[in-house]
mmCIF file of the N, C-alpha and C atoms, coordinates in Angstrom:
data_MODEL
# 
_entry.id   MODEL 
# 
loop_
_atom_site.group_PDB 
_atom_site.id 
_atom_site.type_symbol 
_atom_site.label_atom_id 
_atom_site.label_alt_id 
_atom_site.label_comp_id 
_atom_site.label_asym_id 
_atom_site.label_entity_id 
_atom_site.label_seq_id 
_atom_site.pdbx_PDB_ins_code 
_atom_site.Cartn_x 
_atom_site.Cartn_y 
_atom_site.Cartn_z 
_atom_site.occupancy 
_atom_site.B_iso_or_equiv 
_atom_site.pdbx_formal_charge 
_atom_site.auth_seq_id 
_atom_site.auth_comp_id 
_atom_site.auth_asym_id 
_atom_site.auth_atom_id 
_atom_site.pdbx_PDB_model_num 
ATOM 1   N N  . UNK A 1 1  ? 112.570 5.553   -45.967 1.00 0.00 ? 1  UNK A N  1 
ATOM 2   C CA . UNK A 1 1  ? 113.119 5.469   -44.148 1.00 0.00 ? 1  UNK A CA 1 
ATOM 3   C C  . UNK A 1 1  ? 112.581 3.886   -44.283 1.00 0.00 ? 1  UNK A C  1 
ATOM 4   N N  . UNK A 1 2  ? 113.233 3.100   -43.314 1.00 0.00 ? 2  UNK A N  1 
ATOM 5   C CA . UNK A 1 2  ? 112.832 2.029   -42.965 1.00 0.00 ? 2  UNK A CA 1 
ATOM 6   C C  . UNK A 1 2  ? 112.318 2.088   -41.346 1.00 0.00 ? 2  UNK A C  1 
ATOM 7   N N  . UNK A 1 3  ? 110.907 1.115   -41.330 1.00 0.00 ? 3  UNK A N  1 
ATOM 8   C CA . UNK A 1 3  ? 110.647 1.284   -39.952 1.00 0.00 ? 3  UNK A CA 1 
ATOM 9   C C  . UNK A 1 3  ? 110.398 0.005   -39.571 1.00 0.00 ? 3  UNK A C  1 
ATOM 10  N N  . UNK A 1 4  ? 111.184 0.277   -38.727 1.00 0.00 ? 4  UNK A N  1 
ATOM 11  C CA . UNK A 1 4  ? 111.112 -1.262  -37.768 1.00 0.00 ? 4  UNK A CA 1 
ATOM 12  C C  . UNK A 1 4  ? 109.343 -1.800  -37.250 1.00 0.00 ? 4  UNK A C  1 
ATOM 13  N N  . UNK A 1 5  ? 108.743 -2.737  -37.616 1.00 0.00 ? 5  UNK A N  1 
ATOM 14  C CA . UNK A 1 5  ? 107.493 -2.887  -37.158 1.00 0.00 ? 5  UNK A CA 1 
ATOM 15  C C  . UNK A 1 5  ? 107.402 -4.380  -35.934 1.00 0.00 ? 5  UNK A C  1 
ATOM 16  N N  . UNK A 1 6  ? 106.587 -4.431  -35.080 1.00 0.00 ? 6  UNK A N  1 
ATOM 17  C CA . UNK A 1 6  ? 106.141 -5.478  -34.258 1.00 0.00 ? 6  UNK A CA 1 
ATOM 18  C C  . UNK A 1 6  ? 104.405 -5.694  -34.498 1.00 0.00 ? 6  UNK A C  1 
ATOM 19  N N  . UNK A 1 7  ? 104.104 -6.779  -35.100 1.00 0.00 ? 7  UNK A N  1 
ATOM 20  C CA . UNK A 1 7  ? 102.717 -7.359  -35.096 1.00 0.00 ? 7  UNK A CA 1 
ATOM 21  C C  . UNK A 1 7  ? 102.162 -8.333  -33.790 1.00 0.00 ? 7  UNK A C  1 
ATOM 22  N N  . UNK A 1 8  ? 101.071 -8.695  -33.513 1.00 0.00 ? 8  UNK A N  1 
ATOM 23  C CA . UNK A 1 8  ? 101.046 -9.122  -32.683 1.00 0.00 ? 8  UNK A CA 1 
ATOM 24  C C  . UNK A 1 8  ? 99.663  -9.928  -32.541 1.00 0.00 ? 8  UNK A C  1 
ATOM 25  N N  . UNK A 1 9  ? 99.400  -10.810 -31.849 1.00 0.00 ? 9  UNK A N  1 
ATOM 26  C CA . UNK A 1 9  ? 98.048  -11.500 -32.592 1.00 0.00 ? 9  UNK A CA 1 
ATOM 27  C C  . UNK A 1 9  ? 97.618  -12.022 -33.645 1.00 0.00 ? 9  UNK A C  1 
ATOM 28  N N  . UNK A 1 10 ? 96.624  -12.048 -34.560 1.00 0.00 ? 10 UNK A N  1 
ATOM 29  C CA . UNK A 1 10 ? 96.618  -12.773 -35.493 1.00 0.00 ? 10 UNK A CA 1 
ATOM 30  C C  . UNK A 1 10 ? 97.253  -11.745 -36.756 1.00 0.00 ? 10 UNK A C  1 
ATOM 31  N N  . UNK A 1 11 ? 97.508  -10.427 -35.914 1.00 0.00 ? 11 UNK A N  1 
ATOM 32  C CA . UNK A 1 11 ? 98.240  -9.773  -37.633 1.00 0.00 ? 11 UNK A CA 1 
ATOM 33  C C  . UNK A 1 11 ? 99.669  -10.039 -37.894 1.00 0.00 ? 11 UNK A C  1 
ATOM 34  N N  . UNK A 1 12 ? 100.255 -11.087 -36.486 1.00 0.00 ? 12 UNK A N  1 
ATOM 35  C CA . UNK A 1 12 ? 101.599 -11.113 -37.057 1.00 0.00 ? 12 UNK A CA 1 
ATOM 36  C C  . UNK A 1 12 ? 101.684 -12.219 -38.404 1.00 0.00 ? 12 UNK A C  1 
ATOM 37  N N  . UNK A 1 13 ? 100.753 -12.941 -39.260 1.00 0.00 ? 13 UNK A N  1 
ATOM 38  C CA . UNK A 1 13 ? 100.162 -12.900 -40.053 1.00 0.00 ? 13 UNK A CA 1 
ATOM 39  C C  . UNK A 1 13 ? 101.217 -12.055 -41.220 1.00 0.00 ? 13 UNK A C  1 
ATOM 40  N N  . UNK A 1 14 ? 101.154 -11.129 -41.288 1.00 0.00 ? 14 UNK A N  1 
ATOM 41  C CA . UNK A 1 14 ? 101.098 -10.211 -41.999 1.00 0.00 ? 14 UNK A CA 1 
ATOM 42  C C  . UNK A 1 14 ? 102.821 -10.578 -42.804 1.00 0.00 ? 14 UNK A C  1 
ATOM 43  N N  . UNK A 1 15 ? 104.021 -10.421 -41.401 1.00 0.00 ? 15 UNK A N  1 
ATOM 44  C CA . UNK A 1 15 ? 105.666 -11.059 -41.528 1.00 0.00 ? 15 UNK A CA 1 
ATOM 45  C C  . UNK A 1 15 ? 105.726 -12.837 -41.949 1.00 0.00 ? 15 UNK A C  1 
ATOM 46  N N  . UNK A 1 16 ? 106.283 -13.271 -41.937 1.00 0.00 ? 16 UNK A N  1 
ATOM 47  C CA . UNK A 1 16 ? 106.722 -14.411 -42.365 1.00 0.00 ? 16 UNK A CA 1 
ATOM 48  C C  . UNK A 1 16 ? 106.602 -15.335 -40.397 1.00 0.00 ? 16 UNK A C  1 
ATOM 49  N N  . UNK A 1 17 ? 106.665 -16.824 -41.202 1.00 0.00 ? 17 UNK A N  1 
ATOM 50  C CA . UNK A 1 17 ? 106.286 -17.618 -39.895 1.00 0.00 ? 17 UNK A CA 1 
ATOM 51  C C  . UNK A 1 17 ? 107.820 -17.122 -38.758 1.00 0.00 ? 17 UNK A C  1 
ATOM 52  N N  . UNK A 1 18 ? 108.440 -17.820 -39.498 1.00 0.00 ? 18 UNK A N  1 
ATOM 53  C CA . UNK A 1 18 ? 109.995 -17.567 -38.618 1.00 0.00 ? 18 UNK A CA 1 
ATOM 54  C C  . UNK A 1 18 ? 110.395 -15.812 -38.002 1.00 0.00 ? 18 UNK A C  1 
ATOM 55  N N  . UNK A 1 19 ? 109.884 -14.832 -38.149 1.00 0.00 ? 19 UNK A N  1 
ATOM 56  C CA . UNK A 1 19 ? 109.876 -13.981 -38.151 1.00 0.00 ? 19 UNK A CA 1 
ATOM 57  C C  . UNK A 1 19 ? 108.934 -13.299 -36.185 1.00 0.00 ? 19 UNK A C  1 
ATOM 58  N N  . UNK A 1 20 ? 108.121 -14.108 -36.344 1.00 0.00 ? 20 UNK A N  1 
ATOM 59  C CA . UNK A 1 20 ? 107.507 -14.451 -35.022 1.00 0.00 ? 20 UNK A CA 1 
ATOM 60  C C  . UNK A 1 20 ? 106.869 -12.556 -34.874 1.00 0.00 ? 20 UNK A C  1 
ATOM 61  N N  . UNK A 1 21 ? 106.149 -12.085 -36.051 1.00 0.00 ? 21 UNK A N  1 
ATOM 62  C CA . UNK A 1 21 ? 105.424 -10.589 -35.519 1.00 0.00 ? 21 UNK A CA 1 
ATOM 63  C C  . UNK A 1 21 ? 106.952 -9.289  -35.965 1.00 0.00 ? 21 UNK A C  1 
ATOM 64  N N  . UNK A 1 22 ? 107.881 -9.746  -35.888 1.00 0.00 ? 22 UNK A N  1 
ATOM 65  C CA . UNK A 1 22 ? 109.030 -8.632  -36.656 1.00 0.00 ? 22 UNK A CA 1 
ATOM 66  C C  . UNK A 1 22 ? 109.011 -8.187  -38.113 1.00 0.00 ? 22 UNK A C  1 
ATOM 67  N N  . UNK A 1 23 ? 109.468 -7.056  -38.327 1.00 0.00 ? 23 UNK A N  1 
ATOM 68  C CA . UNK A 1 23 ? 109.529 -7.108  -39.555 1.00 0.00 ? 23 UNK A CA 1 
ATOM 69  C C  . UNK A 1 23 ? 109.837 -5.818  -39.879 1.00 0.00 ? 23 UNK A C  1 
ATOM 70  N N  . UNK A 1 24 ? 110.305 -5.357  -40.992 1.00 0.00 ? 24 UNK A N  1 
ATOM 71  C CA . UNK A 1 24 ? 111.094 -3.924  -41.184 1.00 0.00 ? 24 UNK A CA 1 
ATOM 72  C C  . UNK A 1 24 ? 110.565 -3.747  -42.144 1.00 0.00 ? 24 UNK A C  1 
ATOM 73  N N  . UNK A 1 25 ? 109.698 -2.921  -42.963 1.00 0.00 ? 25 UNK A N  1 
ATOM 74  C CA . UNK A 1 25 ? 109.154 -2.095  -44.144 1.00 0.00 ? 25 UNK A CA 1 
ATOM 75  C C  . UNK A 1 25 ? 109.904 -0.475  -44.173 1.00 0.00 ? 25 UNK A C  1 
ATOM 76  N N  . UNK A 1 26 ? 110.326 -0.215  -45.882 1.00 0.00 ? 26 UNK A N  1 
ATOM 77  C CA . UNK A 1 26 ? 110.414 0.634   -46.390 1.00 0.00 ? 26 UNK A CA 1 
ATOM 78  C C  . UNK A 1 26 ? 109.203 1.440   -46.235 1.00 0.00 ? 26 UNK A C  1 
ATOM 79  N N  . UNK A 1 27 ? 109.291 2.841   -45.937 1.00 0.00 ? 27 UNK A N  1 
ATOM 80  C CA . UNK A 1 27 ? 108.516 3.476   -46.549 1.00 0.00 ? 27 UNK A CA 1 
ATOM 81  C C  . UNK A 1 27 ? 109.715 5.247   -46.964 1.00 0.00 ? 27 UNK A C  1 
ATOM 82  N N  . UNK A 1 28 ? 108.234 6.014   -47.714 1.00 0.00 ? 28 UNK A N  1 
ATOM 83  C CA . UNK A 1 28 ? 108.985 7.650   -48.466 1.00 0.00 ? 28 UNK A CA 1 
ATOM 84  C C  . UNK A 1 28 ? 109.057 8.508   -46.881 1.00 0.00 ? 28 UNK A C  1 
ATOM 85  N N  . UNK A 1 29 ? 110.097 9.006   -47.268 1.00 0.00 ? 29 UNK A N  1 
ATOM 86  C CA . UNK A 1 29 ? 109.974 9.962   -46.569 1.00 0.00 ? 29 UNK A CA 1 
ATOM 87  C C  . UNK A 1 29 ? 108.756 10.860  -46.140 1.00 0.00 ? 29 UNK A C  1 
ATOM 88  N N  . UNK A 1 30 ? 108.267 11.028  -44.546 1.00 0.00 ? 30 UNK A N  1 
ATOM 89  C CA . UNK A 1 30 ? 106.796 11.808  -44.872 1.00 0.00 ? 30 UNK A CA 1 
ATOM 90  C C  . UNK A 1 30 ? 106.119 10.872  -44.274 1.00 0.00 ? 30 UNK A C  1 
ATOM 91  N N  . UNK A 1 31 ? 106.084 9.782   -44.416 1.00 0.00 ? 31 UNK A N  1 
ATOM 92  C CA . UNK A 1 31 ? 105.337 8.667   -44.605 1.00 0.00 ? 31 UNK A CA 1 
ATOM 93  C C  . UNK A 1 31 ? 104.381 8.584   -42.899 1.00 0.00 ? 31 UNK A C  1 
ATOM 94  N N  . UNK A 1 32 ? 103.390 8.319   -42.977 1.00 0.00 ? 32 UNK A N  1 
ATOM 95  C CA . UNK A 1 32 ? 102.412 8.848   -41.614 1.00 0.00 ? 32 UNK A CA 1 
ATOM 96  C C  . UNK A 1 32 ? 102.156 7.061   -41.548 1.00 0.00 ? 32 UNK A C  1 
ATOM 97  N N  . UNK A 1 33 ? 101.341 7.048   -40.350 1.00 0.00 ? 33 UNK A N  1 
ATOM 98  C CA . UNK A 1 33 ? 100.802 5.661   -39.432 1.00 0.00 ? 33 UNK A CA 1 
ATOM 99  C C  . UNK A 1 33 ? 100.126 5.444   -40.939 1.00 0.00 ? 33 UNK A C  1 
ATOM 100 N N  . UNK A 1 34 ? 99.138  6.113   -41.278 1.00 0.00 ? 34 UNK A N  1 
ATOM 101 C CA . UNK A 1 34 ? 98.329  5.701   -42.033 1.00 0.00 ? 34 UNK A CA 1 
ATOM 102 C C  . UNK A 1 34 ? 98.413  4.372   -42.894 1.00 0.00 ? 34 UNK A C  1 
ATOM 103 N N  . UNK A 1 35 ? 99.938  5.556   -43.573 1.00 0.00 ? 35 UNK A N  1 
ATOM 104 C CA . UNK A 1 35 ? 100.405 5.241   -44.892 1.00 0.00 ? 35 UNK A CA 1 
ATOM 105 C C  . UNK A 1 35 ? 101.554 3.580   -44.644 1.00 0.00 ? 35 UNK A C  1 
ATOM 106 N N  . UNK A 1 36 ? 101.757 3.311   -43.248 1.00 0.00 ? 36 UNK A N  1 
ATOM 107 C CA . UNK A 1 36 ? 102.075 2.205   -42.661 1.00 0.00 ? 36 UNK A CA 1 
ATOM 108 C C  . UNK A 1 36 ? 101.070 0.949   -42.645 1.00 0.00 ? 36 UNK A C  1 
ATOM 109 N N  . UNK A 1 37 ? 99.941  1.409   -42.390 1.00 0.00 ? 37 UNK A N  1 
ATOM 110 C CA . UNK A 1 37 ? 98.700  0.433   -42.137 1.00 0.00 ? 37 UNK A CA 1 
ATOM 111 C C  . UNK A 1 37 ? 98.312  0.339   -43.002 1.00 0.00 ? 37 UNK A C  1 
ATOM 112 N N  . UNK A 1 38 ? 98.378  0.915   -44.039 1.00 0.00 ? 38 UNK A N  1 
ATOM 113 C CA . UNK A 1 38 ? 97.477  0.757   -45.625 1.00 0.00 ? 38 UNK A CA 1 
ATOM 114 C C  . UNK A 1 38 ? 98.818  -0.084  -46.388 1.00 0.00 ? 38 UNK A C  1 
ATOM 115 N N  . UNK A 1 39 ? 99.757  -0.061  -46.193 1.00 0.00 ? 39 UNK A N  1 
ATOM 116 C CA . UNK A 1 39 ? 100.829 -0.840  -47.059 1.00 0.00 ? 39 UNK A CA 1 
ATOM 117 C C  . UNK A 1 39 ? 100.981 -2.550  -46.338 1.00 0.00 ? 39 UNK A C  1 
ATOM 118 N N  . UNK A 1 40 ? 100.602 -2.360  -45.183 1.00 0.00 ? 40 UNK A N  1 
ATOM 119 C CA . UNK A 1 40 ? 100.580 -3.706  -44.694 1.00 0.00 ? 40 UNK A CA 1 
ATOM 120 C C  . UNK A 1 40 ? 99.389  -4.010  -44.366 1.00 0.00 ? 40 UNK A C  1 
ATOM 121 N N  . UNK A 1 41 ? 98.659  -3.340  -45.730 1.00 0.00 ? 41 UNK A N  1 
ATOM 122 C CA . UNK A 1 41 ? 97.244  -4.206  -45.780 1.00 0.00 ? 41 UNK A CA 1 
ATOM 123 C C  . UNK A 1 41 ? 96.207  -4.684  -44.156 1.00 0.00 ? 41 UNK A C  1 
ATOM 124 N N  . UNK A 1 42 ? 96.261  -4.032  -43.643 1.00 0.00 ? 42 UNK A N  1 
ATOM 125 C CA . UNK A 1 42 ? 95.963  -3.895  -41.880 1.00 0.00 ? 42 UNK A CA 1 
ATOM 126 C C  . UNK A 1 42 ? 94.318  -3.235  -41.946 1.00 0.00 ? 42 UNK A C  1 
ATOM 127 N N  . UNK A 1 43 ? 93.804  -4.732  -42.116 1.00 0.00 ? 43 UNK A N  1 
ATOM 128 C CA . UNK A 1 43 ? 92.237  -3.491  -42.115 1.00 0.00 ? 43 UNK A CA 1 
ATOM 129 C C  . UNK A 1 43 ? 92.247  -2.754  -40.851 1.00 0.00 ? 43 UNK A C  1 
ATOM 130 N N  . UNK A 1 44 ? 91.201  -1.377  -41.515 1.00 0.00 ? 44 UNK A N  1 
ATOM 131 C CA . UNK A 1 44 ? 91.213  -0.553  -40.275 1.00 0.00 ? 44 UNK A CA 1 
ATOM 132 C C  . UNK A 1 44 ? 90.807  -0.860  -39.203 1.00 0.00 ? 44 UNK A C  1 
ATOM 133 N N  . UNK A 1 45 ? 89.689  -1.890  -38.831 1.00 0.00 ? 45 UNK A N  1 
ATOM 134 C CA . UNK A 1 45 ? 88.873  -2.250  -38.157 1.00 0.00 ? 45 UNK A CA 1 
ATOM 135 C C  . UNK A 1 45 ? 90.241  -3.347  -36.642 1.00 0.00 ? 45 UNK A C  1 
ATOM 136 N N  . UNK A 1 46 ? 91.330  -3.477  -37.044 1.00 0.00 ? 46 UNK A N  1 
ATOM 137 C CA . UNK A 1 46 ? 92.421  -4.425  -36.825 1.00 0.00 ? 46 UNK A CA 1 
ATOM 138 C C  . UNK A 1 46 ? 93.254  -3.562  -36.152 1.00 0.00 ? 46 UNK A C  1 
ATOM 139 N N  . UNK A 1 47 ? 93.458  -2.367  -36.645 1.00 0.00 ? 47 UNK A N  1 
ATOM 140 C CA . UNK A 1 47 ? 94.900  -1.142  -36.129 1.00 0.00 ? 47 UNK A CA 1 
ATOM 141 C C  . UNK A 1 47 ? 93.944  -0.323  -34.972 1.00 0.00 ? 47 UNK A C  1 
ATOM 142 N N  . UNK A 1 48 ? 94.197  -1.003  -33.754 1.00 0.00 ? 48 UNK A N  1 
ATOM 143 C CA . UNK A 1 48 ? 92.949  -0.809  -32.403 1.00 0.00 ? 48 UNK A CA 1 
ATOM 144 C C  . UNK A 1 48 ? 94.271  -0.276  -31.744 1.00 0.00 ? 48 UNK A C  1 
ATOM 145 N N  . UNK A 1 49 ? 96.078  -0.435  -31.660 1.00 0.00 ? 49 UNK A N  1 
ATOM 146 C CA . UNK A 1 49 ? 96.613  0.188   -30.902 1.00 0.00 ? 49 UNK A CA 1 
ATOM 147 C C  . UNK A 1 49 ? 97.886  0.328   -31.649 1.00 0.00 ? 49 UNK A C  1 
ATOM 148 N N  . UNK A 1 50 ? 98.056  1.526   -31.951 1.00 0.00 ? 50 UNK A N  1 
ATOM 149 C CA . UNK A 1 50 ? 99.451  1.480   -32.347 1.00 0.00 ? 50 UNK A CA 1 
ATOM 150 C C  . UNK A 1 50 ? 100.788 2.524   -30.995 1.00 0.00 ? 50 UNK A C  1 
ATOM 151 N N  . UNK A 1 51 ? 101.474 2.195   -31.649 1.00 0.00 ? 51 UNK A N  1 
ATOM 152 C CA . UNK A 1 51 ? 102.764 2.137   -30.743 1.00 0.00 ? 51 UNK A CA 1 
ATOM 153 C C  . UNK A 1 51 ? 103.969 3.021   -31.201 1.00 0.00 ? 51 UNK A C  1 
ATOM 154 N N  . UNK A 1 52 ? 104.469 4.339   -31.244 1.00 0.00 ? 52 UNK A N  1 
ATOM 155 C CA . UNK A 1 52 ? 105.629 4.758   -31.553 1.00 0.00 ? 52 UNK A CA 1 
ATOM 156 C C  . UNK A 1 52 ? 106.584 5.392   -30.943 1.00 0.00 ? 52 UNK A C  1 
ATOM 157 N N  . UNK A 1 53 ? 107.996 4.670   -31.169 1.00 0.00 ? 53 UNK A N  1 
ATOM 158 C CA . UNK A 1 53 ? 108.725 4.139   -29.725 1.00 0.00 ? 53 UNK A CA 1 
ATOM 159 C C  . UNK A 1 53 ? 107.918 4.382   -28.556 1.00 0.00 ? 53 UNK A C  1 
ATOM 160 N N  . UNK A 1 54 ? 107.458 2.645   -28.371 1.00 0.00 ? 54 UNK A N  1 
ATOM 161 C CA . UNK A 1 54 ? 106.691 2.751   -27.400 1.00 0.00 ? 54 UNK A CA 1 
ATOM 162 C C  . UNK A 1 54 ? 105.712 3.604   -26.314 1.00 0.00 ? 54 UNK A C  1 
ATOM 163 N N  . UNK A 1 55 ? 105.622 4.259   -27.165 1.00 0.00 ? 55 UNK A N  1 
ATOM 164 C CA . UNK A 1 55 ? 104.249 5.457   -26.596 1.00 0.00 ? 55 UNK A CA 1 
ATOM 165 C C  . UNK A 1 55 ? 103.131 5.022   -27.555 1.00 0.00 ? 55 UNK A C  1 
ATOM 166 N N  . UNK A 1 56 ? 101.925 4.803   -26.953 1.00 0.00 ? 56 UNK A N  1 
ATOM 167 C CA . UNK A 1 56 ? 100.231 4.475   -27.744 1.00 0.00 ? 56 UNK A CA 1 
ATOM 168 C C  . UNK A 1 56 ? 99.980  6.058   -28.180 1.00 0.00 ? 56 UNK A C  1 
ATOM 169 N N  . UNK A 1 57 ? 100.091 5.725   -29.540 1.00 0.00 ? 57 UNK A N  1 
ATOM 170 C CA . UNK A 1 57 ? 99.176  7.342   -30.693 1.00 0.00 ? 57 UNK A CA 1 
ATOM 171 C C  . UNK A 1 57 ? 98.177  6.696   -31.134 1.00 0.00 ? 57 UNK A C  1 
ATOM 172 N N  . UNK A 1 58 ? 98.030  7.848   -31.054 1.00 0.00 ? 58 UNK A N  1 
ATOM 173 C CA . UNK A 1 58 ? 95.844  7.537   -31.321 1.00 0.00 ? 58 UNK A CA 1 
ATOM 174 C C  . UNK A 1 58 ? 95.840  6.927   -33.705 1.00 0.00 ? 58 UNK A C  1 
ATOM 175 N N  . UNK A 1 59 ? 95.242  6.122   -33.426 1.00 0.00 ? 59 UNK A N  1 
ATOM 176 C CA . UNK A 1 59 ? 94.935  5.227   -34.966 1.00 0.00 ? 59 UNK A CA 1 
ATOM 177 C C  . UNK A 1 59 ? 95.259  7.132   -35.587 1.00 0.00 ? 59 UNK A C  1 
ATOM 178 N N  . UNK A 1 60 ? 94.479  7.944   -35.578 1.00 0.00 ? 60 UNK A N  1 
ATOM 179 C CA . UNK A 1 60 ? 93.916  9.010   -36.513 1.00 0.00 ? 60 UNK A CA 1 
ATOM 180 C C  . UNK A 1 60 ? 95.599  9.511   -36.931 1.00 0.00 ? 60 UNK A C  1 
ATOM 181 N N  . UNK A 1 61 ? 96.422  9.403   -36.147 1.00 0.00 ? 61 UNK A N  1 
ATOM 182 C CA . UNK A 1 61 ? 97.793  10.164  -35.760 1.00 0.00 ? 61 UNK A CA 1 
ATOM 183 C C  . UNK A 1 61 ? 98.157  10.647  -37.586 1.00 0.00 ? 61 UNK A C  1 
ATOM 184 N N  . UNK A 1 62 ? 98.123  11.301  -37.601 1.00 0.00 ? 62 UNK A N  1 
ATOM 185 C CA . UNK A 1 62 ? 98.638  11.347  -39.563 1.00 0.00 ? 62 UNK A CA 1 
ATOM 186 C C  . UNK A 1 62 ? 99.392  12.349  -39.278 1.00 0.00 ? 62 UNK A C  1 
ATOM 187 N N  . UNK A 1 63 ? 100.279 12.979  -38.672 1.00 0.00 ? 63 UNK A N  1 
ATOM 188 C CA . UNK A 1 63 ? 101.322 14.350  -38.525 1.00 0.00 ? 63 UNK A CA 1 
ATOM 189 C C  . UNK A 1 63 ? 102.049 13.865  -39.544 1.00 0.00 ? 63 UNK A C  1 
ATOM 190 N N  . UNK A 1 64 ? 103.455 14.148  -39.791 1.00 0.00 ? 64 UNK A N  1 
ATOM 191 C CA . UNK A 1 64 ? 104.329 13.873  -41.004 1.00 0.00 ? 64 UNK A CA 1 
ATOM 192 C C  . UNK A 1 64 ? 105.367 14.149  -40.463 1.00 0.00 ? 64 UNK A C  1 
# 
């Protein structure tokens, strides 16, 4: 599945400069928030706020 991602502040560097913090990531069906954060190589302390469809989700959300 393809996930649209927006990153802010220092995390914007995970995508090319011209993307302005926006990009998409291909993940396996059933992937979790943790899988996405790991795929983007975001260290745990930096993944402080996660929004899913515009709503804040706990960082520990591992639902499939």
